[in-house]
C-alpha positions as CSV (number, residue, x, y, z in Angstrom):
1,X,0.0,0.0,0.0
2,X,2.8,2.4,0.9
3,X,4.7,1.6,-2.3
4,X,1.6,2.3,-4.3
5,X,1.1,5.6,-2.5
6,X,4.7,6.7,-3.1
7,X,4.5,5.8,-6.8
8,X,1.3,7.9,-7.1
9,X,2.8,10.8,-5.4
10,X,5.8,10.7,-7.7
11,X,3.5,10.6,-10.8
12,X,1.6,13.5,-9.4
13,X,4.6,15.6,-8.9
14,X,5.9,14.7,-12.4
15,X,2.5,15.8,-14.0
16,X,2.8,19.0,-12.0
17,X,6.2,19.7,-13.5
18,X,4.7,18.9,-17.0
19,X,1.9,21.4,-16.4
20,X,4.4,24.0,-15.5
21,X,6.4,23.3,-18.7
22,X,3.3,23.7,-20.9
23,X,2.8,27.1,-19.4
24,X,6.4,28.1,-19.9
25,X,6.0,27.0,-23.6
26,X,2.9,29.1,-23.8
27,X,4.9,32.2,-22.6
28,X,7.7,31.4,-25.1
29,X,5.1,31.1,-27.9
30,X,3.3,34.3,-27.1
31,X,6.5,36.4,-27.3
32,X,7.5,34.7,-30.5
33,X,4.1,35.3,-32.0
34,X,4.3,39.0,-31.2
35,X,7.8,39.6,-32.4
36,X,7.2,37.6,-35.6
37,X,3.5,38.7,-36.1
38,X,2.6,35.0,-36.4
39,X,-1.1,34.6,-35.7
40,X,-0.8,30.9,-36.1
41,X,1.6,30.6,-33.1
42,X,-0.6,32.9,-31.0
43,X,-3.7,30.7,-31.7
44,X,-1.6,27.6,-30.8
45,X,-0.8,29.2,-27.4
46,X,-4.5,29.9,-26.8
47,X,-5.3,26.2,-27.6
48,X,-2.7,25.0,-25.2
49,X,-4.7,26.4,-22.4
50,X,-7.0,23.4,-22.7
51,X,-4.0,21.2,-21.8
52,X,-3.3,23.1,-18.7
53,X,-6.9,23.0,-17.6
54,X,-7.0,19.3,-18.0
55,X,-3.8,18.9,-15.9
56,X,-5.4,21.1,-13.3
57,X,-8.5,19.1,-13.0
58,X,-6.7,15.6,-13.1
59,X,-4.1,16.7,-10.5
60,X,-6.6,18.2,-8.2
61,X,-8.7,15.0,-8.4
62,X,-5.8,12.8,-7.6
63,X,-4.8,15.0,-4.7
64,X,-8.3,14.7,-3.2
65,X,-8.2,10.9,-3.7
66,X,-4.9,10.6,-2.0
67,X,-6.1,12.7,0.9
68,X,-9.2,10.7,1.3
69,X,-7.9,7.2,0.8
70,X,-4.3,7.4,2.1
71,X,-4.7,10.0,4.9
72,X,-1.1,11.1,4.5
73,X,0.8,12.7,7.4
74,X,3.5,15.3,7.9
75,X,5.7,15.9,4.9
76,X,3.5,13.8,2.4
77,X,0.5,15.9,3.5
78,X,2.3,19.1,2.9
79,X,3.3,17.9,-0.6
80,X,-0.2,17.1,-1.5
81,X,-1.6,20.4,0.0
82,X,1.1,22.4,-1.8
83,X,0.5,20.7,-5.0
84,X,-3.1,21.7,-4.9
85,X,-2.1,25.3,-4.4
86,X,0.7,25.3,-6.9
87,X,-1.5,23.9,-9.8
88,X,-4.0,26.8,-9.2
89,X,-1.1,29.4,-9.6
90,X,0.2,27.6,-12.7
91,X,-3.4,27.5,-14.2
92,X,-3.6,31.3,-13.6
93,X,-0.3,31.8,-15.3
94,X,-1.7,29.9,-18.4
95,X,-4.7,32.2,-18.5
96,X,-2.4,35.2,-18.5
97,X,-0.5,33.7,-21.4
98,X,-3.7,33.3,-23.3
99,X,-4.5,37.0,-22.6
100,X,-1.1,37.9,-23.9
101,X,-1.7,35.9,-27.1
102,X,-5.0,37.6,-27.7
103,X,-3.6,41.1,-27.4
104,X,-0.7,40.0,-29.6
105,X,-3.2,39.0,-32.3
106,X,-4.8,42.5,-32.0
107,X,-1.4,44.1,-32.2
108,X,-0.4,42.3,-35.3
109,X,-2.9,44.2,-37.3
110,X,-0.8,47.4,-36.7
111,X,1.5,48.1,-39.6
112,X,3.7,50.4,-37.4
113,X,4.1,48.1,-34.4
114,X,7.0,49.0,-32.2
115,X,7.9,46.5,-29.4
116,X,9.6,48.2,-26.4
117,X,13.0,46.3,-25.9
118,X,12.3,46.5,-22.2
119,X,9.2,44.4,-22.8
120,X,11.2,41.7,-24.6
121,X,13.6,41.7,-21.6
122,X,10.6,41.3,-19.3
123,X,9.4,38.3,-21.2
124,X,12.9,36.7,-20.8
125,X,12.9,37.5,-17.1
126,X,9.5,36.0,-16.5
127,X,10.4,32.8,-18.6
128,X,13.5,32.5,-16.5
129,X,11.6,32.8,-13.2
130,X,9.2,30.1,-14.4
131,X,12.1,27.8,-15.2
132,X,13.7,28.5,-11.9
133,X,10.6,27.6,-10.0
134,X,10.3,24.2,-11.9
135,X,13.9,23.4,-11.0
136,X,13.2,24.5,-7.4
137,X,10.2,22.1,-7.2
138,X,12.1,19.3,-8.7
139,X,15.3,19.8,-6.4
140,X,13.3,20.8,-3.3
141,X,15.3,24.0,-3.2
142,X,14.1,26.1,-0.3
143,X,16.7,28.8,-1.1
144,X,14.7,29.6,-4.2
145,X,12.4,31.6,-2.0
146,X,15.2,34.1,-1.4
147,X,16.2,34.1,-5.1
148,X,12.6,34.6,-6.4
149,X,12.4,37.8,-4.3
150,X,15.2,39.4,-6.2
151,X,13.9,38.2,-9.6
152,X,10.4,39.4,-8.9
153,X,11.8,42.9,-8.0
154,X,13.7,43.0,-11.3
155,X,10.5,42.1,-13.2
156,X,8.6,44.8,-11.2
157,X,11.3,47.4,-12.1
158,X,10.9,46.5,-15.8
159,X,7.1,46.9,-15.5
160,X,7.4,50.3,-14.0
161,X,9.9,51.5,-16.6
162,X,7.6,50.2,-19.5
163,X,4.6,51.9,-17.8
164,X,6.4,55.3,-17.6
165,X,7.7,55.1,-21.2
166,X,4.3,54.1,-22.7
167,X,2.5,56.8,-20.6
168,X,5.0,59.4,-21.8
169,X,4.5,58.2,-25.4
170,X,0.7,58.5,-25.2
171,X,1.0,62.0,-23.8
172,X,3.3,63.0,-26.6
173,X,1.5,61.1,-29.4
174,X,-2.0,60.4,-28.4
175,X,-2.8,58.4,-31.4
176,X,-0.5,55.7,-30.2
177,X,-2.8,55.1,-27.2
178,X,-4.6,52.0,-28.5
179,X,-1.3,50.2,-29.2
180,X,0.3,51.5,-26.1
181,X,-2.5,50.3,-23.8
182,X,-2.4,46.8,-25.3
183,X,1.5,46.7,-24.8
184,X,1.0,47.9,-21.2
185,X,-1.6,45.2,-20.5
186,X,0.8,42.6,-21.8
187,X,3.4,43.9,-19.4
188,X,0.9,43.8,-16.6
189,X,0.1,40.2,-17.3
190,X,3.8,39.4,-17.2
191,X,4.1,41.1,-13.8
192,X,1.1,39.1,-12.6
193,X,2.6,35.8,-13.9
194,X,5.7,36.6,-11.7
195,X,3.5,37.2,-8.7
196,X,2.1,33.8,-9.1
197,X,5.7,32.3,-9.2
198,X,6.3,33.9,-5.8
199,X,3.2,32.0,-4.6
200,X,4.8,28.8,-5.9
201,X,8.1,29.7,-4.1
202,X,6.1,30.1,-0.8
203,X,4.5,26.7,-1.3
204,X,7.9,25.0,-2.1
205,X,9.3,26.4,1.2
206,X,6.2,25.3,3.2
207,X,6.4,21.9,1.5
208,X,10.0,21.3,2.8
209,X,9.9,23.3,6.2
210,X,6.4,23.4,7.4
211,X,6.6,27.1,7.6
212,X,4.8,29.4,5.2
213,X,6.7,32.7,4.3
214,X,4.7,35.6,2.8
215,X,6.6,37.3,0.0
216,X,4.0,39.8,-1.2
217,X,3.8,43.1,0.4
């Protein structure tokens, strides 16, 4: 019975990792679609949300069954409880990737689309923080909670810089407002994805230590 439980728990963790990788690929696809003005890739990103949703439902269902049938204690209980919270954060990240892809499709219609280099850098930072969170989950790296604070602050700094630049551009050239607002929303979604990664970091820390640290101000 114990061996069966361990195997099921390992499979659950593997599926959670795969769910995170799908969202990471969605983020990569969304920036590729925007930079290359490729609507096909953007629509593929949108379609991938169904995969994320399926992982979410399947993992949650299996977590509930493990809790009900196995009555895990101590560390195993924290792993299952943390997994249920983490998949919720990953699912929201996927939703934001879909929003980015949809705005990207709208922006592709503009013949004079200018992508702020800071926005491209922000995409890279968010993709890195997602990768780091997946590695931290695999390796049970509790030190990641310290690293993610620095990475999230860097992303917040990029967002503020993009916000100021777009607002200034709109003030100087009002006709750029529709495009500027869409780009600003994309930056906002990236910032929100990073916030959800901080939630994941908190859960990894709790999973391994039993202590829940709050990272959000």
